[in-house]
Each structure stands twice: as C-alpha cells, then as structure tokens.
N, C-alpha and C positions, 0 to 999 in steps of 0.2 A: 122416358124418367122410370128407373127402376124403384121397386118397393123400398129398397133402403134409404135411397134419397129422399122419399115421401116421408118416410119416418123421421128422418134427419129434419127435413124443412119443419114439420110439425112440431117436432120438438123444440126448435130454435122460437117458433112461434109461441109455443106455451111458455118458454122461457122468459120471452120479451113481455108477455102479458103478466106473468107473475112479478115482475120487476117494476112494474107500473109503466112499461113503453120505455124504460130508460138504457135499453140494451143499444150500445153504439157499434158500429162497423167500422173498421179502420183498413184501408189499403196499403199494405206495405210494400214499397218496390224492393225488389230483390236482384241480385246479379250471380249467375252461375259460371265461374270461369271453366275455359276448355284448354287444356295445356296443347302446344304446338307438337306436332308429330317430329321435330327435328330440334335438337337442341342446338343453336346459333350462337350462342354465349361466347365461344371461343373464335368466332370471326367477328371482323370489322368491314369486310368487303364482301360484295357478291357480282358475280360474273354470270350474265345469262349469254352463254357462248354461242349457242345455235342449236338447230334441229335437223333430224332426219324429217325431211318433207316429201309427202306424196299426194295423189290424188290429181285433181284438178289442175290446170295451168292458168286458171282466171286470176288467180293471185299468187303472190311469192309467200307461202304460209311461213318459210323460214323467217325472212325478215320481218314479216308483219307480226309474227308472234313475239320474236326477241323485242322488239320495239314498244310492243304492247305491255308485256313483262317488266321491262324496265321501268316505263311509265308509272305503272301500279306499284312497284317497289318503292320508287322514289318517293311515293306520296304516304305510305303506310309502313315501312321498315325503318329500323334505325341503322341497318347496314348500308354503307356508302355501295351505291350503284357505279358499277366501272362501265364507263362509255367506251365503246368498242364496235366494230362491224361484227355482224351475226358471221360466225364460222360456217364455210360452205360445208357442213357436216355429212352431206350424201356424197360429196365429191371423194372426200378422205373415204368414206366407207366402201364405195365403187372400186377406188384404187387398191384397197385392202383385199376386196373381193376378188379383183382383177389377178392380184399378185398371188392369191391362192389357187386360182384357177390355172395362171402358168405353172406353178409349182406342181400341181397336179398333173399337168401335161408333161412335165420333165420326168415326172415319175412312171409315166406311160398311162396313167388312168384317163377315162373318157372324161372330156371337157365340153360343154355346150359352146357352140361356135356364135358368132353374129357379134352386134353391138349389145352394149348395155341395156339389159332388159328394162321396160317401163315398170314404174312402181305406182300401183293404182289400188292396191288391197293391203290390209293387214299382213297377210301372209308374205307380200313383197317385201314390206318393211323388216319382217323379221329376220329375213336372211342376212340383213345388215347391222342388227341391233348388238352383236358381239362387241361392237366399238365401245358401248358402255361399260364394258369389264375390262378394258385395256388401261390398267392402273399407269403404266408407265406413259402414255399418250396423255393423260388427263393430268398427271403431275408434273410433267413438263410445260403443259398449258398453264396450270397453275402458279408455277414458278415465274412465267412472264408477266403475271398480273399480281405479283405478290400474295399468293397462296390465299385465294378467296375461296367461298362456297360457290360452286360452280351449279348452275341449273342448264341443263340440256334435256334431251329426249327426242320424241317423234312427234310430227302432226300429219294426220290423214284427213284431208278436207275433200269431199266428193259430192259430186250431184248425185241426188237419189230421187225416185218416184213410187209413187203409188197410187193405186185405185181402191174404192170401196164405198160403201154406204155410210153416209154421215146426216146429223140431224141439221135442218135448216129452218130457222124462224120465218113464218109467212104472215104477211098481214091480211086480214079478212075484215071486211065491214059487214056487220048482221043486217038483218030486216028493219032494226030502229036506227041505221045509220052510226052505231058505235064500232070503232075500230077495235079489233082484237087481235091476238095473235096466236098461232097455232104452230106446232112443229111438224114438219114433214121431213121424211126421210127421203135422202136423194142420192143418186149414183155420182160420184166425183173422181176425176184424175186431179192428181196434186204433183207438184215438182217442188223440190227445195234442194237443201243441203245437209250434209253428215259432217259432223267434226268430231274426231278421235283422238285427241291427244294423250300423250304419254309423258309426264313430267318426270326427269331424273336428277336427283341430287347428290353431287359428288365433293368430297372433300380435295379441296385443291391442294392440300400440303402433302397428301399422301397417295391421290387417284382413286381411293376407295369409294364405292358406291355406296352411299349412306341411305338413300330410300328413293322408292319409285311409286309412282300412282297414276293409274288410267282413267280417262273419263271419258263421255260419249253423250253427245248431244245430236238433237235433229229438230229440223224447221221445216215447214211446209206451205207453200202457197197454191193458190187456184191456178190452174193452167191457164196462160195468157196474162197472168200478172207479172209485171216487169220488177224484179226485185235484184239489183247488183250483188254478185257473188261477195265484195268485201263488205256490203253492209249485213248481209247473212252471217259471215264470219263474225264480225263483231258483235252482231246479236247472239250468237252461241257461245263467244267466250265471256260474254258480260254474265252468262248463267254459271260457268263453272269457275270465276276467277276468285270466289269467296272461299271454295275448297283449296285452291291453289295457295292464297295467301295465309289460310290456316294452318298450312302444313309448316310454315315459317314461324308464325307468331301465336301468342295466346290469344284467345277470345275471350267475350263475356256476352252470355245470354240473359238479356234482360226480362223480368217478368214481376209478378206483383203476388201477394198473399193477402187474403182478407183476415183478419184478426176481431174478434170480438171483445168487446169489454164493458 
C-alpha cells in the first residue's frame, strides 16, 4: 500500500467521522464498449471457407476449425452463416505452387524435385500464403455464395515437448500429526500440443484482404498422461475464440465504480 493510498483512506475516515458516520458508499456498474476491428455492417452473410492446415495428422484441422467457427458465429453474430464444406485450401495452394515450379522449369530455372513437401512448420506454411492475396480467386468464390464476408487463414497444430524444473505441492505430516504442504522443485518431462492459427478476413465482393490476425497457444501434460489430440485442440481453441469473435463484433467490458455520498 502506497503512502498516497494511506493518506486517501485516512482522509475518507476523517470525512466519515466529521459527518457523523453518514457517509455512504455506492457501487455503480459501468460498461466500456470495445469496437470491432472490422466493419461488417455492409455484409449480411459470412462464409468460413477453409484453411491451410499443417502439423500433426492426428486431426483434420481444416475441417475441425471451419466447423467450430461456424458454430460459434451462429451463436454470436447477426450475419447469416453459410453452410458448406470446408474448401481443401492446401490442395489449391499446392496446385498453384506446382504450376509455378513447372513454369520455372520451362524457363530453365532449377526446380526441387520429388513429391509435394510435408508441411509441419510456420515456414512451410509461408510458401503457400500467397493465395490470400489472390483477389480474383476470392472474388470468384464470393460470387458463388452471394458475396459474403469470407473467413479463411491457416492452422498449425503440432505436438510439442519440454523438460524443466517445476514446483510440486507435497503433503507432509509433522510431529504433532498435523498435515501440512510444502513446495518441492522437481524435474519433469512434459508433452502436449501447440496451436498457431492465422485468421484472414476477405471481402467476398472484391476479393480484397481486409484484416488478418495470428494467435498462439500451448498446452502441456505430464508424460504418461493420455490426452486425445482433439480434446487438446478444443481446449486451445477455447482460449483464443474470444479474440476471433472480437474482430467481428463490438464487445463490452463490465466493471464497477465506487461513489461516495
């Protein structure tokens, strides 16, 4: 407690005493609006198109992300959510990359051979993200769905591991038979999952990229603890959904103020 705070409390106490103890405290609820990052007032539909997916094959992160976002948008948005299958965006991006490599080969440039490379890191994803700037592609997709606001992006869901010292509460019974707890530092191996989605918002009328926002979350479990990949995915998505929804809709932060009378 600072000296200024102590002085303020003392002043209030003196004021209360001088008024015969009639000073009253009133808690007033307040709301602070936070504006959305995108103006969606000109749209009446929203299309969750699909995502560049990478990382572990334990789940289909493209389908699961599209399905989850549609469900959340139906509950919280005024925009009509278009029901359709998730676009296999990684296939389209790979086709484009392959066409680019073929063109390079025709021009005599060196082209890496072999099958399509695996996509397991953010750097792997980056080589396909040019598709988000292809206005003609997104405009054509928008025209097939009555020109909605389009949600797309990338989802990297990978297995992670770490080791280190962590605190662990330990029960101890003293000489009087009283159970107490103390903290011990132990070395632990942990495994879990990392989720790095990037949400891209595109104007389905023009194909223009309106906004993009990236997130990152991790969750770890003790080695030997069996946690399904899909459960971890939903746990991580639950943490970042408020940020995603806040991009599209205004929110209110609720609190209170104390008034004296």
